[in-house]
C-alpha positions in Angstrom: 54.7 44.1 -67.9 55.8 41.5 -70.4 58.6 43.7 -71.7 59.9 44.5 -68.3 60.0 40.8 -67.3 61.8 40.0 -70.5 64.4 42.7 -69.8 64.8 41.4 -66.2 65.3 37.9 -67.6 67.9 39.1 -70.1 69.8 41.1 -67.5 69.8 38.2 -65.1 71.2 35.8 -67.7 73.9 38.2 -68.7 75.0 38.5 -65.1 75.0 34.8 -64.4 76.5 33.7 -67.8 79.3 36.3 -67.9 80.9 36.8 -64.5 83.5 39.5 -63.9 86.5 37.1 -64.5 85.3 36.5 -68.0 84.7 32.8 -67.5 81.4 31.1 -68.2 79.4 30.6 -65.1 79.1 27.0 -63.8 75.4 26.1 -64.1 75.5 24.6 -60.6 75.8 28.0 -59.0 73.1 30.4 -60.1 71.5 31.4 -56.8 72.6 35.0 -57.2 70.6 35.2 -60.4 67.6 34.1 -58.4 68.2 36.9 -56.0 68.3 39.4 -58.8 65.0 38.3 -60.2 63.3 38.0 -56.8 64.6 41.4 -55.7 63.1 43.0 -58.9 59.7 41.3 -58.5 59.1 40.9 -54.7 58.9 43.6 -52.1 61.1 43.6 -49.0 60.3 41.5 -46.0 57.6 43.0 -43.9 55.8 42.4 -40.6 53.0 40.9 -42.6 55.4 38.1 -43.8 56.4 37.3 -40.2 52.8 37.3 -39.2 52.0 34.9 -42.0 54.6 32.4 -40.9 53.3 32.5 -37.4 49.7 32.1 -38.6 50.6 29.1 -40.6 52.4 27.5 -37.6 49.5 28.3 -35.3 46.9 26.9 -37.7 48.7 23.6 -38.2 49.4 23.3 -34.5 45.7 23.9 -33.7 44.7 21.1 -36.0 47.1 18.6 -34.5 45.9 19.5 -31.0 42.2 19.3 -31.8 42.6 15.9 -33.5 45.2 14.3 -31.2 44.3 15.7 -27.8 40.7 16.7 -28.0 39.7 13.9 -30.4 37.6 16.1 -32.6 36.7 15.0 -36.1 39.3 16.0 -38.7 36.9 18.1 -40.7 35.9 20.2 -37.7 39.5 20.4 -36.5 40.8 21.7 -39.9 37.9 24.2 -40.1 38.8 25.6 -36.7 42.5 25.6 -37.6 41.8 27.5 -40.8 40.1 30.3 -38.9 42.9 30.4 -36.4 45.4 30.8 -39.2 43.3 33.3 -41.1 42.6 35.5 -38.0 46.3 35.5 -37.0 47.2 36.5 -40.6 44.8 39.5 -40.2 42.4 38.3 -42.9 38.8 39.4 -42.4 36.7 36.5 -41.1 34.4 36.7 -44.1 37.4 36.4 -46.4 38.5 33.3 -44.5 35.1 31.8 -44.9 35.1 32.7 -48.6 38.5 31.2 -49.2 37.7 28.1 -47.2 34.5 27.5 -49.2 36.3 28.1 -52.5 39.2 25.8 -51.6 36.9 23.0 -50.4 34.7 23.3 -53.4 37.7 23.3 -55.7 39.4 20.2 -54.3 36.1 18.3 -54.2 35.3 19.4 -57.7 38.7 18.0 -58.8 38.7 14.7 -56.8 35.4 14.3 -55.0 33.4 12.7 -57.9 36.5 10.7 -58.9 36.7 9.3 -55.3 33.0 8.4 -55.4 33.3 6.7 -58.8 36.4 4.9 -57.5 34.5 3.7 -54.5 31.8 2.3 -56.8 34.3 0.6 -59.0 36.1 -0.9 -56.0 32.9 -2.2 -54.5 31.9 -3.8 -57.8 35.3 -5.5 -58.2 35.2 -6.8 -54.7 31.6 -8.1 -54.6 31.9 -9.6 -58.1 35.1 -11.4 -57.2 37.2 -9.5 -59.8 39.6 -8.2 -57.2 40.0 -11.7 -55.8 40.7 -13.0 -59.3 43.5 -10.5 -59.8 44.9 -11.1 -56.4 44.8 -14.9 -56.9 46.8 -14.6 -60.1 49.4 -12.3 -58.5 49.7 -14.7 -55.5 50.2 -17.6 -57.9 53.2 -15.8 -59.4 54.8 -14.5 -56.2 56.1 -15.5 -52.8 55.7 -13.7 -49.5 59.2 -12.1 -50.1 58.5 -10.9 -53.6 54.9 -9.7 -53.0 55.8 -6.2 -51.9 58.0 -5.7 -54.9 55.2 -7.0 -57.2 52.7 -4.6 -55.6 55.1 -1.7 -56.3 55.3 -2.8 -59.9 51.5 -3.1 -60.3 51.1 0.4 -58.8 53.6 1.9 -61.2 51.8 0.3 -64.2 48.4 1.5 -63.0 49.6 4.9 -61.7 51.7 5.9 -64.8 48.9 7.9 -66.6 46.6 8.4 -63.6 46.3 11.2 -61.1 47.3 10.0 -57.7 43.8 10.2 -56.3 42.4 8.1 -59.2 45.2 5.5 -58.8 44.6 5.3 -55.1 40.9 4.6 -55.2 41.6 1.9 -57.8 44.4 0.3 -55.8 42.6 0.3 -52.4 40.4 -2.8 -53.0 43.4 -4.7 -54.4 45.4 -3.8 -51.4 42.7 -4.9 -48.9 42.0 -8.2 -50.7 45.7 -8.9 -51.2 46.5 -8.4 -47.5 43.6 -10.5 -46.5 44.3 -13.4 -48.9 48.1 -13.4 -48.3 47.7 -13.1 -44.5 50.4 -10.4 -44.5 50.4 -7.0 -42.6 48.4 -4.5 -44.6 51.2 -2.0 -44.4 53.6 -4.4 -46.1 51.2 -4.5 -49.0 50.0 -0.9 -49.0 53.2 1.1 -48.7 54.9 -0.3 -51.8 51.7 0.5 -53.8 51.6 4.0 -52.3 55.2 4.6 -53.1 54.8 3.5 -56.7 51.9 5.9 -57.3 53.2 9.0 -55.4 56.7 8.7 -57.0 55.3 8.8 -60.5 52.9 11.6 -59.5 55.9 13.7 -58.3 58.4 13.0 -61.1 56.9 11.8 -64.3 54.7 13.5 -66.9 51.8 13.3 -67.8 51.1 14.1 -64.1 50.3 17.8 -63.7 53.2 18.8 -61.4 56.0 17.6 -63.7 54.2 18.9 -66.8 53.9 22.4 -65.2 57.6 22.4 -64.4 58.6 21.1 -67.8 56.5 23.9 -69.5 57.7 26.7 -67.2 61.4 25.8 -67.5 61.2 24.9 -71.2 62.6 21.5 -70.5 62.6 18.6 -73.0 59.7 16.3 -72.2 61.5 13.1 -73.4 64.6 13.8 -71.4 62.5 14.6 -68.3 60.7 11.3 -68.6 63.9 9.3 -69.2 65.7 10.9 -66.2 62.5 10.7 -64.2 62.4 6.9 -64.6 66.0 6.6 -63.6 65.3 8.5 -60.4 61.9 6.9 -59.8 63.2 3.3 -59.6 65.4 3.7 -56.5 62.9 6.1 -54.9 60.1 3.5 -55.2 62.4 0.7 -53.9 63.5 2.6 -50.8 60.1 4.3 -50.0 58.1 1.2 -51.0 59.2 -2.4 -50.3 62.2 -1.5 -48.2 60.4 1.0 -45.9 57.2 -1.0 -46.0 58.9 -4.2 -44.7 60.7 -2.2 -42.0 57.6 -0.3 -40.8 55.2 -3.3 -40.9 57.4 -5.1 -38.4 57.2 -2.1 -36.0 53.7 -0.7 -36.4 50.7 -3.1 -36.5 47.6 -1.8 -38.3 44.3 -3.7 -38.3 42.1 -3.6 -41.3 39.5 -0.9 -40.7 36.1 -2.5 -40.2 34.0 -0.2 -42.5 36.4 -0.2 -45.4 37.0 -3.9 -44.9 33.4 -4.6 -45.3 33.1 -2.4 -48.4 35.9 -4.4 -50.1 34.8 -7.8 -49.0 34.1 -10.3 -51.8 31.2 -12.7 -51.9 31.2 -16.5 -52.4 28.6 -18.7 -53.8 26.6 -21.3 -52.0 29.3 -24.0 -52.3 31.8 -21.6 -50.7 33.8 -21.2 -54.0 34.4 -17.8 -55.5 32.3 -17.2 -58.6 34.7 -14.7 -60.1 34.9 -13.3 -63.6 37.8 -14.3 -65.8 41.2 -12.8 -65.3 41.0 -11.1 -68.7 37.8 -9.2 -67.8 39.1 -8.4 -64.3 42.3 -7.0 -65.7 40.6 -5.1 -68.5 38.2 -3.5 -65.9 41.0 -2.1 -63.8 43.2 -1.1 -66.7 40.4 0.6 -68.8 40.9 4.1 -67.2 44.6 3.6 -67.6 44.2 2.9 -71.3 41.8 5.8 -71.8 44.0 8.3 -70.0 47.2 7.1 -71.7 45.4 7.6 -75.0 44.8 11.2 -74.1 48.5 11.7 -73.3 49.5 10.1 -76.6 47.0 12.4 -78.4 48.5 15.5 -76.9 52.0 14.4 -77.8 51.6 12.9 -81.3 48.2 13.8 -82.9 47.3 17.0 -84.6 45.0 19.2 -82.4 41.4 19.9 -83.4 41.2 16.6 -85.4 38.4 14.2 -84.7 40.8 11.6 -83.3 42.4 14.1 -81.0 39.1 15.4 -79.7 37.8 11.8 -79.1 40.9 10.6 -77.2 41.1 13.9 -75.3 37.5 13.5 -74.2 37.7 9.8 -73.3 40.9 10.4 -71.3 39.5 13.1 -69.1 39.7 11.5 -65.6 36.0 12.0 -64.8 35.0 10.5 -68.2 37.5 7.6 -68.1 36.5 6.5 -64.6 32.8 7.0 -65.2 32.9 4.9 -68.4 34.8 2.2 -66.4 32.1 2.1 -63.8 29.5 1.6 -66.5 31.6 -1.1 -68.1 32.0 -2.8 -64.7 28.2 -2.7 -64.1 27.7 -4.6 -67.4 30.8 -6.9 -67.5 31.1 -7.7 -63.8 27.4 -7.6 -63.0 24.5 -7.8 -65.5 26.3 -10.0 -68.0 27.1 -12.6 -65.3 23.5 -12.8 -64.1 23.8 -10.5 -61.1 20.3 -9.0 -60.4 20.0 -5.3 -61.1 18.7 -4.7 -57.6 22.0 -6.2 -56.2 24.1 -4.1 -58.5 22.2 -1.0 -57.5 22.7 -2.0 -53.8 26.4 -2.4 -54.2 26.7 1.1 -55.8 24.6 2.7 -53.0 26.5 1.1 -50.1 29.8 2.1 -51.6 29.2 5.8 -50.9 28.4 6.2 -47.1 31.9 5.0 -46.0 33.6 7.8 -48.0 31.5 10.7 -46.8 33.9 11.5 -43.9 36.8 11.2 -46.3 35.3 13.7 -48.7 34.5 16.2 -46.0 38.1 15.9 -44.6 39.6 16.3 -48.1 37.4 19.4 -48.7 38.5 20.9 -45.4 42.2 20.4 -46.4 41.5 22.2 -49.6 39.9 25.1 -47.7 43.0 25.4 -45.4 45.3 25.5 -48.4 43.3 28.2 -50.2 43.1 30.4 -47.1 46.9 30.4 -46.8 47.3 31.1 -50.5 44.9 34.0 -50.3 46.8 35.3 -47.3 50.0 35.5 -49.5 52.1 32.6 -48.1 53.5 31.8 -51.6 55.0 35.4 -51.9 56.4 35.1 -48.3 58.2 31.9 -49.1 59.6 33.5 -52.3 61.1 36.3 -50.2 62.9 33.8 -48.0 64.8 32.7 -51.1 66.2 36.2 -51.7 69.1 35.8 -49.3 69.9 32.3 -50.3 73.3 31.7 -52.0 73.4 28.0 -52.7 73.4 25.6 -55.7 70.5 26.4 -57.9 69.1 22.9 -57.9 69.1 22.7 -54.1 67.5 26.2 -53.9 64.7 25.1 -56.3 64.1 22.0 -54.2 64.0 24.0 -50.9 61.6 26.6 -52.3 59.3 23.8 -53.4 59.5 22.1 -50.0 58.7 25.3 -48.2 55.7 26.1 -50.4 54.4 22.6 -50.1 54.6 22.8 -46.3 52.8 26.1 -46.3 50.1 25.5 -48.9 49.6 21.7 -48.9 49.4 21.8 -52.7 52.0 20.2 -54.9 50.6 22.1 -57.9 51.0 25.5 -56.1 54.5 24.5 -55.0 55.5 23.4 -58.4 54.0 26.3 -60.3 55.4 29.0 -58.0 58.8 27.5 -57.7 59.1 27.1 -61.5 58.0 30.7 -62.0 60.7 31.9 -59.5 63.5 29.8 -61.1 62.5 30.2 -64.8 64.1 33.6 -65.6 67.6 32.4 -64.8 67.7 29.0 -66.6 67.7 30.3 -70.2 71.4 29.6 -70.6 71.2 26.0 -69.3 71.1 22.9 -71.3 68.0 20.9 -71.9 69.3 18.2 -69.5 69.9 20.7 -66.7 66.4 22.2 -67.2 64.9 18.7 -66.9 66.9 18.0 -63.7 65.6 21.2 -62.3 62.0 20.2 -63.1 62.6 16.9 -61.4 64.1 18.5 -58.3 61.1 20.8 -58.0 58.8 17.8 -58.3 60.7 16.0 -55.6 60.5 19.0 -53.3 56.8 19.3 -53.8 56.1 16.0 -52.0 58.4 16.5 -49.0 56.7 15.5 -45.7 53.1 16.1 -46.7 51.0 16.6 -43.6 47.6 17.9 -42.3 47.0 20.4 -45.0 47.4 17.8 -47.7 44.3 16.0 -49.2 46.3 12.8 -49.7 47.2 12.7 -46.0 43.5 12.5 -45.1 42.8 10.0 -47.8 45.4 7.6 -46.5 44.2 8.2 -42.9 40.6 7.5 -43.6 41.1 4.6 -46.1 43.4 2.7 -43.8 41.8 3.8 -40.5 45.0 5.2 -39.1 45.7 7.5 -36.1 47.3 10.9 -36.8 50.7 9.7 -35.7 50.4 6.5 -37.8 49.5 8.5 -40.8 52.7 10.6 -40.4 54.8 7.4 -40.4 52.9 5.8 -43.3 52.4 8.8 -45.6 54.6 11.8 -44.5 57.8 9.8 -44.0 57.2 7.8 -47.2 56.9 10.9 -49.2 59.9 12.4 -47.5 62.0 9.4 -48.6 60.8 9.9 -52.2 61.6 13.6 -52.0 65.1 13.2 -50.5 66.1 10.4 -52.9 64.8 12.6 -55.8 67.0 15.5 -54.6 70.1 13.3 -54.1 69.9 11.7 -57.5 69.3 15.0 -59.3 72.3 16.5 -57.6 74.4 13.5 -58.6 73.2 13.6 -62.2 73.7 17.4 -62.3 77.3 17.0 -61.3 78.0 14.1 -63.6 76.3 15.7 -66.7 78.0 19.1 -66.1 
């Protein structure tokens, strides 16, 4: 198997690097090489592939109808839509149930506990006044016009080493308190923060998607990070402050009551906020950032299997980092400031019920994704690329877009696309490989919708309707994706 793949890769490179006219192939045009590789590894288009596309469309349409028209709970709607898709794709119903359970368990295993810990941390920061302290300091150094830009910067700093879900649960209390204190529309504050976090998640290592693409394409990590920052800055600006200010004037969103109460701060008897110091408040929210950044540095610069490497790697595991931060917050924001233990316990307990619906919905989204993957949607999307004769970077972006739309998973989209593209990039420069990795990352966040866990997190946290979530989240990510494609195309042309 390995030998045959290596021979295929070699033949493909020979065909693309040495065209009939004897000239070196321009790296911008390698789609025929893709077709050679795909033809050798994928079977011809079949009736099953057509059925899969229909099944995917019917499943997603069912979910939208059940939520929008019938007003069913998102969890139940996604569950029904999954069985509609699985049945149409000719999967046995027991296989659909098994895939749904596996997908739901997998996504909740990845992010469920992190979301619960994040809710605890957010409630502690809100009730102790730490969130207000951070917000007050930011407000003291900003104006209403500069506040969205500052929120985008804060989100970039916090989101650099963190998974998107971790960054979101940490930023939500800041967003709520900031909107309340500044008396500005919540979307004007939230969208720049969301744009900052999702752009880094799509484009920059150490986030999993970019790392997968860098590894599969043998791109240079340093070059990828440098070019990624260049692309991320305009993407964050357009999808964040610019789009946020535009949308907040056209769509009014009230603070959701349940989440608003969860992230409400307490005042003392005199009406003044008895908040911890700015230093302790800042350290609390940056502690998981520091721990996870330490893990990244260890993987890049420290000898594996050493004591220091093992320690930093352990402390930087997202579950460990956030768990230790919650314990730190209990002591630093609660017990050490004289807060009764019964009150601290009560804060932690009351932080969990509001996120139960969120966790169920996210789990259902994972179940839908897994069902489509088991049905073979990734292979079907790969076959669609066989007949494409277009610039390689555009083809890579389009394959990632199609896979993300079908599976709802940026990781699946990135991994599969990188695997399809990898055999024909051996002759390209390190810079071009890095640009391909960034284009794939940009494609993996295009118009994320109802089969995306992040879609439901945004909907539940901010109490949005389905249509509003599309404007707030799907359009925002589309802006990031399109800007990422445009800039990688420009750089590809300039650096060729």
